[in-house]
Backbone as JSON, one array per atom type, in Angstrom:
{
  "sequence": "MRIVSTTEMKELERIAKEEYFFEEKLIIENVGIQGANVINSILSSNSINQEILFLIGKGNNGSDALAIARHLTNKGHKCRGFLLFAESEYKQESLDQIQRAKSFGVAINYIDDVGQVSAYFDQMGATMVVDGLFGTGVQLPLSNFIYEVIDYINDNALYLVAVDIASGIEGDTGDMQGNAVRADMTLAVGFPKQGHYTGAG",
  "N": [[0.84, -1.19, 0.0], [0.58, 2.17, -0.87], [1.6, 5.13, 0.73], [1.17, 8.58, 0.93], [2.54, 11.93, 0.97], [1.03, 15.18, 1.54], [1.94, 16.92, -0.4], [2.82, 15.17, -2.41], [0.34, 14.07, -3.08], [-1.01, 16.27, -4.13], [0.52, 16.67, -6.42], [-0.04, 14.31, -7.81], [-2.74, 14.74, -8.28], [-2.52, 16.97, -9.95], [-1.27, 15.83, -12.18], [-3.27, 14.03, -12.94], [-5.23, 15.83, -13.81], [-3.93, 17.49, -15.75], [-2.51, 15.79, -17.51], [-4.07, 13.55, -17.95], [-6.57, 14.52, -18.17], [-8.62, 14.49, -16.27], [-11.07, 16.16, -15.01], [-11.89, 18.32, -12.23], [-14.58, 18.03, -11.45], [-15.16, 15.45, -12.37], [-13.48, 13.86, -10.81], [-14.54, 14.39, -8.27], [-17.07, 13.31, -8.67], [-16.47, 10.59, -8.97], [-15.48, 10.07, -6.38], [-17.84, 10.51, -5.01], [-19.51, 8.41, -5.94], [-18.07, 6.04, -5.21], [-17.69, 6.49, -2.46], [-20.35, 6.59, -1.56], [-21.12, 3.96, -2.08], [-19.54, 2.51, -0.23], [-20.44, 3.6, 2.23], [-23.13, 2.93, 2.08], [-22.98, 0.16, 2.42], [-22.07, 0.07, 5.05], [-24.26, 1.19, 6.39], [-26.18, -0.77, 5.89], [-25.08, -3.06, 7.14], [-25.03, -2.26, 9.76], [-27.63, -1.73, 10.36], [-28.68, 0.9, 10.22], [-31.07, 3.31, 9.9], [-31.8, 5.92, 10.03], [-31.96, 9.42, 9.04], [-29.07, 10.65, 7.39], [-26.44, 12.68, 8.48], [-24.52, 15.23, 7.11], [-21.57, 17.06, 7.46], [-20.51, 19.96, 6.06], [-17.8, 21.43, 4.56], [-16.07, 24.29, 3.06], [-14.48, 23.7, 0.88], [-12.87, 21.32, -1.36], [-13.22, 18.98, 0.11], [-15.74, 19.25, 1.26], [-17.22, 19.32, -1.11], [-16.82, 16.72, -2.06], [-18.17, 15.31, -0.03], [-20.78, 16.23, -0.41], [-21.32, 15.13, -2.93], [-21.28, 12.43, -2.25], [-23.5, 12.37, -0.52], [-25.54, 12.96, -2.35], [-25.49, 10.69, -4.04], [-26.11, 8.72, -2.18], [-28.68, 9.5, -1.51], [-29.89, 8.96, -3.92], [-29.87, 6.24, -3.72], [-31.87, 5.8, -2.0], [-31.66, 6.7, 0.63], [-32.17, 9.07, 3.27], [-30.73, 12.22, 3.4], [-28.98, 14.92, 4.94], [-27.4, 18.05, 4.73], [-25.29, 20.06, 6.65], [-24.12, 23.24, 6.4], [-21.33, 24.9, 7.41], [-20.2, 27.34, 7.08], [-20.36, 30.75, 5.87], [-22.27, 31.45, 2.92], [-20.86, 32.97, 1.06], [-18.23, 32.18, 1.4], [-17.88, 29.76, 0.2], [-16.4, 28.02, -2.5], [-16.85, 28.11, -6.11], [-17.19, 25.52, -7.24], [-18.07, 24.09, -5.01], [-20.48, 25.41, -4.49], [-21.86, 24.71, -6.78], [-22.06, 21.95, -6.35], [-23.67, 21.97, -4.08], [-26.13, 22.91, -5.14], [-26.63, 20.84, -6.94], [-26.89, 18.67, -5.22], [-29.17, 19.47, -3.77], [-31.06, 19.33, -5.82], [-31.39, 16.63, -6.08], [-32.66, 16.02, -3.79], [-31.37, 16.25, -1.34], [-31.44, 17.62, 1.83], [-30.55, 20.88, 2.8], [-28.94, 22.98, 5.11], [-27.81, 26.06, 6.45], [-25.73, 26.6, 9.22], [-24.76, 28.17, 12.3], [-24.24, 27.82, 14.92], [-23.6, 25.66, 17.64], [-25.78, 24.81, 19.02], [-27.76, 24.42, 17.14], [-27.04, 22.01, 16.03], [-27.28, 20.28, 18.23], [-30.02, 20.55, 18.66], [-31.0, 19.35, 16.38], [-30.18, 16.68, 16.8], [-31.66, 16.16, 19.11], [-34.2, 16.11, 18.03], [-34.05, 14.2, 15.92], [-32.65, 12.03, 16.89], [-29.79, 9.86, 17.62], [-27.5, 9.5, 14.96], [-25.82, 8.51, 11.86], [-22.93, 10.38, 11.07], [-21.31, 12.19, 8.58], [-18.21, 13.44, 7.99], [-17.25, 16.13, 6.28], [-15.72, 18.42, 6.46], [-12.99, 19.48, 6.5], [-10.05, 18.9, 4.54], [-6.87, 17.39, 3.89], [-5.28, 19.61, 3.93], [-5.8, 21.24, 6.1], [-5.9, 24.18, 8.12], [-4.61, 24.72, 11.17], [-5.01, 26.32, 14.41], [-8.55, 25.43, 14.59], [-11.72, 27.24, 14.42], [-13.54, 28.29, 17.38], [-16.25, 27.64, 17.19], [-16.25, 25.54, 15.27], [-14.76, 23.63, 16.68], [-16.54, 23.19, 18.81], [-18.69, 21.98, 17.46], [-17.4, 19.66, 16.51], [-16.72, 18.45, 18.98], [-19.3, 17.92, 19.9], [-20.42, 16.13, 17.96], [-18.63, 14.04, 18.19], [-19.31, 13.04, 20.67], [-21.97, 12.29, 20.34], [-22.73, 11.15, 17.87], [-23.96, 8.3, 16.08], [-22.44, 6.79, 14.37], [-19.38, 7.58, 12.86], [-18.07, 8.87, 9.91], [-15.26, 9.87, 8.13], [-14.35, 11.93, 5.42], [-11.66, 11.54, 3.41], [-9.7, 12.58, 5.42], [-9.82, 12.77, 8.98], [-11.42, 15.64, 10.21], [-9.53, 18.27, 11.61], [-7.18, 16.99, 11.86], [-3.87, 17.2, 10.81], [-2.55, 16.78, 7.55], [0.06, 15.75, 6.92], [1.58, 15.42, 9.29], [-0.13, 14.39, 11.18], [-0.82, 15.87, 13.32], [-2.79, 17.44, 15.92], [-4.77, 20.06, 17.16], [-6.42, 21.04, 19.98], [-9.03, 19.51, 19.29], [-10.27, 16.75, 17.31], [-12.21, 15.14, 14.74], [-13.34, 11.99, 15.73], [-13.2, 9.49, 13.95], [-15.02, 6.58, 13.0], [-14.6, 5.31, 10.66], [-12.44, 6.1, 7.96], [-12.48, 7.45, 4.75], [-10.13, 7.38, 2.61], [-9.06, 9.49, 0.03], [-7.86, 8.88, -3.1], [-4.92, 8.14, -2.2], [-3.87, 6.72, 0.97], [-2.83, 9.03, 3.52], [0.13, 10.43, 5.07], [-0.56, 11.55, 7.53], [-2.58, 9.92, 8.43], [-1.41, 7.93, 9.84], [0.36, 8.86, 11.73], [1.23, 10.71, 14.73], [-1.56, 12.2, 16.38], [-3.34, 11.43, 14.45]],
  "CA": [[0.0, 0.0, 0.0], [1.34, 3.41, -0.96], [1.2, 6.23, 1.6], [1.73, 9.77, 0.32], [2.47, 13.23, 1.64], [0.05, 16.06, 0.89], [2.6, 17.45, -1.6], [2.75, 14.12, -3.42], [-1.05, 13.92, -3.52], [-1.32, 17.41, -5.01], [1.18, 16.42, -7.69], [-0.82, 13.28, -8.49], [-3.96, 15.38, -8.76], [-2.14, 17.81, -11.08], [-1.04, 14.93, -13.32], [-4.58, 13.53, -13.36], [-5.95, 16.89, -14.52], [-3.23, 18.06, -16.89], [-2.04, 14.78, -18.46], [-5.12, 12.57, -18.23], [-7.8, 15.29, -18.4], [-9.64, 14.23, -15.27], [-11.49, 17.43, -14.43], [-12.24, 18.25, -10.81], [-15.95, 17.51, -11.33], [-15.13, 14.01, -12.58], [-12.86, 13.27, -9.62], [-15.55, 14.49, -7.2], [-18.14, 12.35, -8.97], [-15.97, 9.25, -8.63], [-15.47, 9.98, -4.92], [-19.24, 10.4, -4.6], [-20.02, 7.07, -6.24], [-17.4, 5.03, -4.39], [-17.99, 6.76, -1.05], [-21.73, 6.18, -1.3], [-21.17, 2.49, -2.05], [-18.98, 2.05, 1.04], [-21.33, 4.0, 3.32], [-24.35, 2.13, 1.96], [-22.72, -1.15, 3.03], [-22.02, 0.29, 6.5], [-25.64, 1.38, 6.83], [-26.87, -2.07, 5.83], [-24.53, -4.0, 8.12], [-25.3, -1.75, 11.11], [-29.08, -1.49, 10.46], [-28.92, 2.33, 10.46], [-32.14, 3.74, 8.99], [-32.09, 7.33, 10.22], [-31.38, 10.4, 8.13], [-27.62, 10.77, 7.55], [-26.05, 14.09, 8.58], [-23.23, 15.57, 6.5], [-20.99, 18.36, 7.83], [-19.96, 20.37, 4.78], [-16.86, 22.54, 4.53], [-16.15, 25.18, 1.91], [-13.54, 23.3, -0.16], [-13.09, 20.05, -2.07], [-13.7, 17.96, 1.05], [-17.18, 19.44, 1.32], [-17.78, 18.92, -2.4], [-16.84, 15.25, -2.06], [-19.24, 14.86, 0.88], [-22.07, 16.51, -1.06], [-21.52, 14.13, -3.98], [-21.64, 11.18, -1.56], [-24.88, 12.53, -0.07], [-26.41, 12.88, -3.53], [-25.58, 9.29, -4.49], [-26.84, 7.97, -1.16], [-30.09, 9.86, -1.69], [-30.32, 8.21, -5.1], [-30.03, 4.85, -3.29], [-33.05, 5.72, -1.14], [-31.39, 7.19, 1.98], [-32.41, 10.49, 3.53], [-29.48, 12.88, 3.75], [-29.05, 16.36, 5.22], [-26.12, 18.71, 4.82], [-25.12, 21.28, 7.44], [-23.06, 24.09, 5.9], [-20.83, 25.57, 8.62], [-19.59, 28.61, 6.71], [-21.23, 31.63, 5.1], [-22.33, 31.09, 1.5], [-19.82, 33.71, 0.33], [-16.93, 31.54, 1.59], [-17.81, 28.52, -0.57], [-15.94, 28.24, -3.86], [-17.9, 27.86, -7.09], [-17.44, 24.09, -7.36], [-18.88, 23.69, -3.86], [-21.83, 25.95, -4.69], [-22.49, 23.86, -7.81], [-22.39, 20.68, -5.71], [-24.82, 22.22, -3.2], [-27.33, 22.96, -5.97], [-26.84, 19.51, -7.5], [-27.4, 17.84, -4.12], [-30.55, 19.89, -3.53], [-31.93, 18.86, -6.91], [-31.63, 15.21, -5.85], [-33.45, 15.85, -2.57], [-30.6, 16.41, -0.11], [-31.83, 18.82, 2.58], [-29.38, 21.7, 3.09], [-29.14, 24.07, 6.08], [-26.66, 26.8, 6.97], [-25.78, 26.7, 10.67], [-23.67, 28.98, 12.85], [-24.22, 27.63, 16.37], [-23.64, 24.23, 17.96], [-27.13, 24.53, 19.49], [-28.56, 23.92, 16.02], [-26.69, 20.6, 15.89], [-27.9, 19.54, 19.34], [-31.47, 20.54, 18.44], [-31.23, 18.33, 15.35], [-30.06, 15.36, 17.43], [-32.81, 16.02, 20.01], [-35.38, 15.79, 17.22], [-33.88, 13.04, 15.04], [-31.96, 10.93, 17.56], [-28.42, 9.6, 17.19], [-27.46, 9.08, 13.57], [-24.51, 8.55, 11.24], [-22.46, 11.7, 10.65], [-20.21, 12.17, 7.63], [-17.37, 14.62, 8.17], [-16.68, 16.69, 5.06], [-15.37, 19.79, 6.81], [-11.65, 19.87, 6.06], [-9.22, 17.85, 4.01], [-5.52, 17.24, 4.43], [-4.62, 20.91, 4.02], [-6.44, 22.03, 7.16], [-5.08, 25.17, 8.83], [-4.91, 24.65, 12.6], [-6.21, 25.74, 15.03], [-9.86, 25.73, 14.03], [-12.49, 28.21, 15.2], [-14.24, 27.73, 18.55], [-17.51, 27.07, 16.71], [-15.96, 24.24, 14.66], [-14.38, 22.71, 17.76], [-17.76, 22.84, 19.55], [-19.43, 21.02, 16.64], [-16.65, 18.41, 16.54], [-16.92, 17.86, 20.31], [-20.68, 17.42, 20.03], [-20.66, 14.92, 17.16], [-17.83, 12.95, 18.77], [-20.03, 12.49, 21.83], [-23.37, 11.95, 20.1], [-23.0, 10.45, 16.6], [-24.08, 6.85, 16.15], [-21.29, 6.27, 13.61], [-18.71, 8.72, 12.24], [-17.26, 8.61, 8.73], [-14.5, 11.03, 7.67], [-13.97, 11.93, 4.01], [-10.23, 11.74, 3.19], [-9.0, 12.56, 6.72], [-10.68, 13.34, 10.02], [-11.23, 17.09, 10.36], [-8.75, 18.6, 12.79], [-5.9, 16.27, 11.76], [-3.01, 17.73, 9.75], [-2.36, 15.69, 6.61], [1.4, 15.16, 6.89], [2.14, 15.1, 10.61], [-1.13, 13.8, 12.07], [-0.99, 16.74, 14.48], [-4.13, 17.9, 16.28], [-4.81, 21.11, 18.17], [-7.76, 21.13, 20.55], [-9.77, 18.26, 19.11], [-10.49, 16.34, 15.92], [-13.25, 14.14, 14.57], [-12.92, 10.63, 16.05], [-13.91, 8.72, 12.93], [-15.06, 5.12, 13.03], [-14.02, 4.92, 9.38], [-11.98, 7.2, 7.11], [-12.44, 7.1, 3.34], [-9.0, 8.1, 2.01], [-9.28, 9.81, -1.38], [-6.61, 8.69, -3.84], [-4.06, 7.27, -1.42], [-3.74, 7.1, 2.38], [-1.87, 10.11, 3.76], [1.01, 10.22, 6.21], [-1.26, 11.95, 8.73], [-3.46, 8.85, 8.91], [-0.63, 6.94, 10.58], [1.3, 9.5, 12.63], [0.66, 11.64, 15.69], [-2.94, 11.93, 16.81], [-4.06, 10.81, 13.35]],
  "C": [[0.88, 1.25, 0.0], [0.75, 4.46, -0.04], [1.9, 7.48, 1.1], [1.67, 10.97, 1.25], [1.42, 14.08, 0.93], [0.64, 16.66, -0.38], [2.55, 16.43, -2.73], [1.33, 13.97, -3.96], [-1.46, 15.06, -4.44], [-0.69, 17.22, -6.38], [0.43, 15.35, -8.49], [-2.13, 13.85, -9.04], [-3.67, 16.27, -9.97], [-1.95, 16.95, -12.33], [-2.37, 14.41, -13.86], [-5.33, 14.56, -14.2], [-5.26, 17.29, -15.81], [-2.83, 17.02, -17.94], [-3.12, 13.78, -18.86], [-6.5, 13.2, -18.33], [-8.96, 14.87, -17.5], [-9.98, 15.56, -14.6], [-11.93, 17.23, -12.98], [-13.63, 17.64, -10.6], [-15.98, 15.98, -11.46], [-14.53, 13.29, -11.38], [-13.86, 13.27, -8.47], [-16.66, 13.47, -7.43], [-17.72, 10.93, -8.63], [-15.92, 9.04, -7.12], [-16.9, 9.78, -4.41], [-19.79, 9.0, -4.79], [-19.4, 6.03, -5.31], [-17.69, 5.22, -2.9], [-19.39, 6.33, -0.68], [-21.85, 4.66, -1.23], [-20.66, 1.94, -0.72], [-19.93, 2.36, 2.19], [-22.63, 3.21, 3.27], [-24.16, 0.75, 2.59], [-22.62, -1.04, 4.54], [-23.43, 0.42, 7.06], [-26.38, 0.05, 6.9], [-26.39, -3.01, 6.94], [-24.8, -3.56, 9.55], [-26.77, -1.42, 11.35], [-29.38, -0.04, 10.85], [-29.92, 2.82, 9.43], [-32.46, 5.22, 9.11], [-31.5, 8.19, 9.09], [-29.89, 10.54, 8.43], [-27.26, 12.25, 7.53], [-24.65, 14.28, 8.01], [-22.8, 16.96, 6.97], [-20.15, 18.82, 6.64], [-19.07, 21.6, 4.92], [-16.92, 23.26, 3.2], [-15.24, 24.8, 0.76], [-13.88, 21.97, -0.79], [-13.61, 18.95, -1.16], [-15.23, 18.04, 1.18], [-17.86, 19.03, 0.03], [-17.86, 17.4, -2.51], [-17.99, 14.73, -1.21], [-20.62, 15.1, 0.26], [-22.35, 15.51, -2.18], [-21.89, 12.78, -3.38], [-23.09, 11.24, -1.1], [-25.87, 12.38, -1.22], [-26.58, 11.43, -3.98], [-26.27, 8.41, -3.45], [-28.34, 8.26, -1.24], [-30.68, 9.09, -2.87], [-30.51, 6.73, -4.79], [-31.19, 4.69, -2.3], [-32.85, 6.18, 0.29], [-31.74, 8.67, 2.08], [-31.12, 11.11, 4.02], [-29.71, 14.37, 3.98], [-27.63, 16.91, 5.34], [-26.18, 19.95, 5.68], [-23.9, 22.02, 6.89], [-22.6, 24.99, 7.03], [-20.12, 26.89, 8.33], [-20.6, 29.45, 5.94], [-21.17, 31.26, 3.62], [-21.21, 31.75, 0.7], [-18.45, 33.07, 0.43], [-16.78, 30.26, 0.75], [-17.36, 28.83, -2.0], [-16.99, 27.73, -4.85], [-18.21, 26.38, -7.24], [-18.32, 23.59, -6.22], [-20.31, 24.18, -4.01], [-22.58, 25.14, -5.74], [-22.91, 22.52, -7.2], [-23.58, 20.83, -4.75], [-26.11, 22.2, -4.01], [-27.66, 21.58, -6.55], [-27.42, 18.58, -6.43], [-28.86, 18.18, -3.82], [-31.5, 19.33, -4.58], [-32.25, 17.37, -6.78], [-32.4, 14.96, -4.56], [-32.67, 15.9, -1.28], [-31.03, 17.71, 0.57], [-30.56, 19.57, 2.98], [-29.75, 22.81, 4.06], [-27.8, 24.74, 6.39], [-26.8, 26.87, 8.48], [-24.58, 27.51, 11.17], [-23.58, 28.86, 14.37], [-24.36, 26.14, 16.67], [-25.02, 23.84, 18.5], [-28.03, 24.0, 18.38], [-28.27, 22.43, 15.77], [-27.36, 19.78, 17.0], [-29.41, 19.48, 19.18], [-31.84, 19.49, 17.39], [-31.19, 16.94, 15.96], [-31.22, 15.12, 18.41], [-34.05, 15.58, 19.24], [-35.25, 14.46, 16.5], [-33.3, 11.82, 15.74], [-30.56, 10.76, 17.02], [-28.42, 9.04, 15.77], [-26.02, 9.03, 13.08], [-24.19, 9.98, 10.85], [-21.28, 11.5, 9.72], [-19.49, 13.5, 7.7], [-16.75, 15.02, 6.84], [-16.25, 18.13, 5.27], [-14.04, 20.24, 6.22], [-10.92, 18.66, 5.51], [-7.84, 17.86, 4.65], [-4.8, 18.57, 4.59], [-5.19, 21.82, 5.09], [-5.44, 22.97, 7.83], [-5.51, 25.17, 10.3], [-4.39, 25.91, 13.3], [-7.49, 26.14, 14.31], [-10.58, 26.75, 14.9], [-13.17, 27.51, 16.38], [-15.54, 27.04, 18.13], [-17.28, 25.68, 16.12], [-15.58, 23.22, 15.73], [-15.61, 22.28, 18.56], [-18.58, 21.81, 18.78], [-18.73, 19.65, 16.66], [-16.83, 17.7, 17.88], [-18.3, 17.22, 20.41], [-20.87, 16.13, 19.22], [-19.82, 13.75, 17.65], [-18.57, 12.26, 19.9], [-21.39, 11.9, 21.49], [-23.65, 11.18, 18.81], [-23.08, 8.94, 16.83], [-22.89, 6.18, 15.47], [-20.71, 7.45, 12.86], [-17.84, 8.28, 11.08], [-16.57, 9.91, 8.33], [-14.17, 10.86, 6.19], [-12.51, 12.39, 3.9], [-9.4, 11.71, 4.46], [-9.92, 13.21, 7.75], [-10.38, 14.82, 10.2], [-10.56, 17.41, 11.69], [-7.4, 17.91, 12.82], [-5.11, 16.83, 10.57], [-2.53, 16.57, 8.87], [-1.01, 15.03, 6.61], [1.86, 14.65, 8.25], [1.17, 14.34, 11.51], [-1.36, 14.63, 13.31], [-2.44, 17.17, 14.68], [-3.98, 19.0, 17.3], [-6.24, 21.21, 18.68], [-8.49, 19.81, 20.46], [-9.87, 17.96, 17.63], [-11.62, 15.32, 15.9], [-12.67, 12.75, 14.86], [-13.69, 9.66, 15.15], [-13.87, 7.23, 13.22], [-14.48, 4.56, 11.75], [-13.6, 6.17, 8.63], [-11.89, 6.69, 5.68], [-11.34, 7.92, 2.67], [-9.26, 8.28, 0.52], [-7.94, 9.73, -2.11], [-5.74, 7.67, -3.15], [-4.17, 7.65, 0.05], [-2.65, 8.14, 2.53], [-1.03, 9.79, 4.99], [0.29, 10.52, 7.52], [-2.25, 10.94, 9.26], [-2.73, 7.94, 9.91], [0.35, 7.53, 11.58], [0.57, 10.41, 13.6], [-0.71, 11.23, 16.15], [-3.76, 11.26, 15.72], [-4.09, 9.3, 13.44]]
}
């Protein structure tokens, strides 16, 4: 099994785009299809029937999570995305993925307080949470709001899946400041990263 640094992964992504013409949308779509297949098998084996909650960041990690939510919705699961940043902070690809997910029936809400997350759990009960907040290039430390959300889902989620790497873990060193998502499963995109196997990661 090959393990790469974040620099190596960026170079592989550049080669995929420039030499093999894999556009970002196509890569995200492949992540969505494969991620949904894996999560669907987890849901089946654990008899989880509740709505699945996705935490959506403003970059590619969030776009990947939205594509997974869309494909899971297409498989008959109810999915909801919580957007933890202002709409103006999301890049265009993420905004396109938000609209695409909505068109398939994924419920989308902007949130800015951890109380909104706890209110959701009070109403819906414990459920699977998919972490699509930050990828391997996370800039630590995170905001107090993000840490509060991470603390809450760590304590209350029925099952936690991280897309690419658990949010709060640095991709090369595995370093963590404050807290990070304690994923039951991580879906590495492309190759496993050094941060999966070092430090707190």
